[in-house]
N, C-alpha and C positions, 0 to 999 in steps of 0.2 A: 182528326176531330170526328166525334160521333154525335148523332142526334142533331138537334137544332138549337139555336139561341135567338132570343128576341132583342132587338136593338132599336133605340128611338130613331125617328126620322129627323133629318135636317129640315129647315123651313123650305129650302128649294124642293126637296122631295115631297113635302106636303102640298106645295103648289101643283106639282106635276101629277100627284096622285088624285087630287081633287079635280084637276082638269081632265084626267083620264076617266074619272067617274062620270063627269058631266057630258063630255064629248069623246067617247072612246075612239081610239084609232086615228087621232089627228096626225097628219103627215109631218107637221112641224115638230112633233114630239118623237117621231120615228127616225132614228139615225141609221142610214144605210151606207156602208163603206165598201169600196171595192179596190183591190190592188192587183196589178199585173206583176206576177213573179216571173223572172227570166233567169234561166240557168237549169242545172241538173237538180230539179226539185225532188226531194225525198218525201213522198206523201205520208208515209208512216211516221217519219220524224216530225212533220208539220202537224199531224194529228196529235201526237204526244205533246208537242209544244202548246197546242191549243188547250189541251187538258191541264197542262202546267199553269197556264195563265188563269184558268177557271179556279184552280186551287189557290193561287196566289192572292186573288182579289175577291174578298167575300161579297162585295156589292154585285158581282156578276152571278152569284148563286143565291140571291135573296128574293123572297116574295114578300108581298105587302098585305097585311091583315088589318081589317077594321073591327075585329071582334073583341078587342081589348080596350076598355074605357080607361081614361077619357080621351085617348088619342090613338091613331093607328101606329103600328110598329112594322119594322122590316124584320122578317124571319130569315136568318142566315141558315141555309141548308148545308148539311155535311157534304164534303167533296165526295163524288161518286154516287150521290143519291139524287142529283139534280135532273138527270136526263139530258143535259147539255152535251152535244157531240158535234164534231165537225162532219157535216154530211157531204159525201161524194156525189156529185151530180154530173150528168152527161150534157154535152152541148150539141144541139142539132146541126149548127153550121159554124164550125170554128174558124172559117175563113173571113167572117165578118169582122169589122173593126172591134178591138177588144172592149171599148166602152159600150158599144151596142150589145155585145154578147153579155157583158156584166149587167146591163139594164134588163135583159131578158131573164138572166139567172135570178135576179132579185125582184122581178116584177110582182110576184104574188105576195111578197112581204108587205107591200103598201096596203094590201087589203086583208092582212092577217094580223090584227093588233095583238099585242101581248096581253094575256090574261094575268095581270100583275098579282092577283091573289093566289094563283096556282102555279105559274110558270116563271122562272127567272128571266129577266129581260136581256137575254143574250143568245144568239144562235149564229151558226156559220156554215158556209158551203165552200167546197173546193172543186174546181172544174179544170180538167186538162184540155188545153187548146192544141198543144203539140208536145213533142218530147221535151222541149226546153221553154215552154210557155204555159203558165197556169194562171187561173183566177182564184183569188181568195176573197170571198165576200162575207161581210159581217153585218149583223143587224142588232141594234141595241135600242133601248128606250132612254130618253133624256133623263129619266128619274135616276139613272145609274151612270150617266156619262155626260161629258162636256167636251169642248174643243181641246183643252189641255190633255184630257184623258186619251184622246186619239194618239197623241205623241207618245204617251206613256205605254199604251197598249201595243202600239207598233214596235216600240223599243223592246218591250218584254217578250213579245212574240219572236222577234229576231234573236234575242239572247237565248231563249229557250230552244229555238230551232237549231241554232249553231251548236248547242250542246247535244241535243238529241241526234243530230246528224253524225256526231262522233260517238254515239252510244252512251252518252252520259246524261245525268240530270243537271238542270241549270244550277249553277252555284251563285245564288243571289241572296242578299240580306232580306230578312223579313220586312214587310211593310205594314204600317198600322191599318186597321180596318176602317172603313168609312164611318162606322158607328162611333169611333173615337172622335172623329171630327164633329159629328152631330152633337155629341155630349159637350165637347169643347165650346161649340157655338151656343148651346143652350145656357151654359154657365155664364157666358159673357153678355147675353142679350140685355139684361137689366142695365148694365153699365153703358152699353152702346145706345140704348134708348135714351138714357139720361143725357148723354153727350151729343147725340146726333139728331134727335127729333126736332129740336128748335130750328136747326138748319133746314130740314125737309119741310117743316110747317111753313117756313118763309118761302122756299122755292116753289112749293106746290099750292100756295094759297089761292092762286088764281090761274089755273091752267088755260092754255089757249083754246079757242073753240075747236070743235071737231072738224077735221079736214075731209073725211070720207063719210059716206052714208053708213048707217048702222046695218051690218050684214044680217041677212035673213036666215043664214045657216052657219054652222060651226066652221065650215071651210068651203072654198070654191076652187074651181080649176085654176091652175097656176100658169102665169106667163112669166117670161124672163128675157133678159137682154144683158149682154156684157161687152165691155170694151177693154182691150189690152193696152196698157201703157208700157212701152219698151223700157229697157234698163236705163238708158240715157235720160228719158223723161222722168222716170222714177227717182233717179239720183238728184235731178234738178229740183223736183218737188220736195224731196227730203231737205235739201239745202235751203229752199225757200221757207220751209216750216221752221227750221232751226234759226234762220235769220230773223224770224218774227218772235223768237224765244217761246215757241209753242211746242206742243207735242202733236204727233200725227193724228191721234184720236180727236183732239180739239179742232184741228184743221178740217178733218173729215166731217165732223158735226157742223162746223160753221159753213162749209161750202155746200153740204147737203141741205141745210136750212135755206140757203140762198137759192139753190137749184129748185127746191120745192116752192119757194116764193115766186120764182120766175114762172114756173110751169102752172101753178095753181092760182097765182095772183093773190097770195095772202101775205100779210105782214107778220103774222105770228104762227108758230107751229110747235107742237109738242114732239120732241124727238126722244126715243127710248133707245138706250144702249145698255150694255151690261158690264159689270166688273168681273174679273176672273174669280174672285172670291177666295183665292189661295193667299191668305194673309200671313201665314206662318211657314217657315221652312219645313217644319215637320209634316206639312200637308202636301209637299211638292210631289211625292211619289204615290199618292193615294188616287186610285180610280174612283170617280163619282161625279156628282153634279154639285159644283161650287158656285156657279154663276148667280148673280143677283141683278135684277133689272134696276136701271137708273133712269128716271123720267125727268127730262130737262125741258121746260117751256122756254123757247127762244123767241125773243121779240125784236121788233125793229128791223126785220130782215131786209126791207127794201128802202129804208130811209137812212140808217146809220152809215157812217164812214166804214168801209170794209175793213181797213187796217185796225181801227179802234175797236170795231166789233169783234174781230178775231181775238184781240187781247182780252176783251171782256169774256168771250166764250171760253177761252183757255183758262182764265181765272176761275170761272164757274165749274168747269170740268175738273180741274185740280181739287177744288174744294169738295166737289161731289165724290171724287174717288177716295178722298181721305175720310169720307163719311159713308162709304159703300158697304159697311159691314152689317148694318141693320137691315134685316129682311124686308123686302118691299111690302109684303102682305101686312106686316105690323105697321108700317108707315101709313098704308091705305086705311087700315082699321082706325088708327089714331085720327086721321083726317076725315073719317066718315065717308069715304068714297069706295066704290067697288074696285077691288084689285084688278079686275078684268075690264074696267071702264074703257070702252072701245076708243074714245078720243085720246086717251093716254098712249095707246098703242097703234095709232094710225100709221106711224112711220117708225120702223125699227132700223137702227144703224149699227153695223158691226164692223169692227176692225179685226179681221181674221188672222190668226197666226199662220206661219208657213206650214204647209202640209208635210207629213213625213215622207221619206223616200231615201233610197240609197242601198247600202249593203244589207242583205238579210242573213248572211252567214253561209259558209260552205259553198262559196262560188255562186250564190243566188243574189240577184238584186231585185228591188221592187220599186214601183211607182204607183201613186194613187190614180184611180179613174173616177171621174165624177158620175154619180148616178142621180139624176134630177128627180125630185118628188113630183108626182102628177098634180097634187093639190096644195093649197096654202091656207093657213088660218089668219096670219097677219095680212093687213091690207097692202102694205108696201114695205119691202125690206131692201135696204141699200147696204151693200157690202164692199169693203176694200179688201181684196184677197192678196196677201203677200206670197211671193214665190221665192223658194230657195235659190232659183236661177237669177233673181234680181229684179224681175219685172213685177208690176202690179196689174190686177184685174179689177176694174170698176164694174160691179154687177148690180142689177136690179131684179127683184123677184116680186110678183104681185098677184093678188086675187083678181081674176078676170071679171068677177061680178062687181068689183069695187073700182078697179083701175083698168082703163082700156090700154091696148098695146101702144098706140102713139104717145099717150101720156107717160107710160112707164119708160119708153125709150127716150123721151125728151128729158126726163129726170136724170137718167144715166148720162146722156150726152152733155147736158148742162153741167153736171157735176164734174165730168172729165175735163170739160173746157175750163172750168173754174180752177181746178187743181193745176192744170197746165199753165194757167195765167197767173198763178201766185208769183209775186215779185221776189226774186232771189236776192242774194247779197249784192249782185251787180245792178239791181233795180228792176223795174217792170220790163217784161219782154217786149 
């Protein structure tokens, strides 16, 4: 491909672009990934594989322009003209734990926001720890990336690396560009609005009061705490959720609301989660941002029967997921509320997909290393992280100017206790 081409933005991209214009460099929008590669890594083959992935996915080589009325566009740059390259970096002390080395290798990225109008939102670094141990670090902006995209990107990198290590180009089928999804979405929004707005008008007619204070800044220092639930406990929780004819996301939202009620002494709370946004099989292989926020006011936290309330929450969640196509900014506009209304986003709840890991090709394996962000924009984020090894991690992340450490820890501990206490098929524990 030569030259450039302009493509419309999806509504998710419009949200992130507006957010970046208003508060540049938010850590919540900055995705930093690190992987420990083990084995006889061929650095030249990995560099070629990195380039292959940039050519394969146009969203990785797009910039965003406001100079075209009436709305911004993403400008897809020709492969080879982006300036994106896998940077080789040295490590001062490779004997440190790999996660600590990765944090140091990536540290400056948190303070170097992407200039989305001039630079594509993707960069990478490769560092050698030893002859058979390397770090691959990647930095992306959420405007071009989501959780499902990490699985796709890791798989494509592994496929390309395996081929390049053999001196070949990767043999893979073409994938649609993200712009095709954006156009598909735009064509269907009028029908979605007609079908789904009545539901959201009802659900969001009377949101719960704000839980946290209004922040004075776009983001604050980040605190965090997590608890690991072993495989046996995880399997028992899954059985308990199935016994109540619920899905895990519903149970997570229900128990999070109860934990928040316990800790903050409230009866009602707004919980925000997200849908994956990948509603069609044709979108399954596309890198990009598909997620859409779902705001669910949950009431009667401390008074209703827990079993009956889980049934009600599960019903609400399933109804919401069936109506998760309409972009939240359009719902907010229809209701006359600010899309960034702080009370709607006091508590974010996320059920995370398992992280990638395993074989990378040519005798190399890889596993993810977590690189924590130093700051946070959301007041309180509760996550249930699923592991391919079978265990779960219950995690809390919060802004220290809005939530103190004892409170954040109590929410995580209360949630873990409540999940473990879910009555299974054999009855209460």
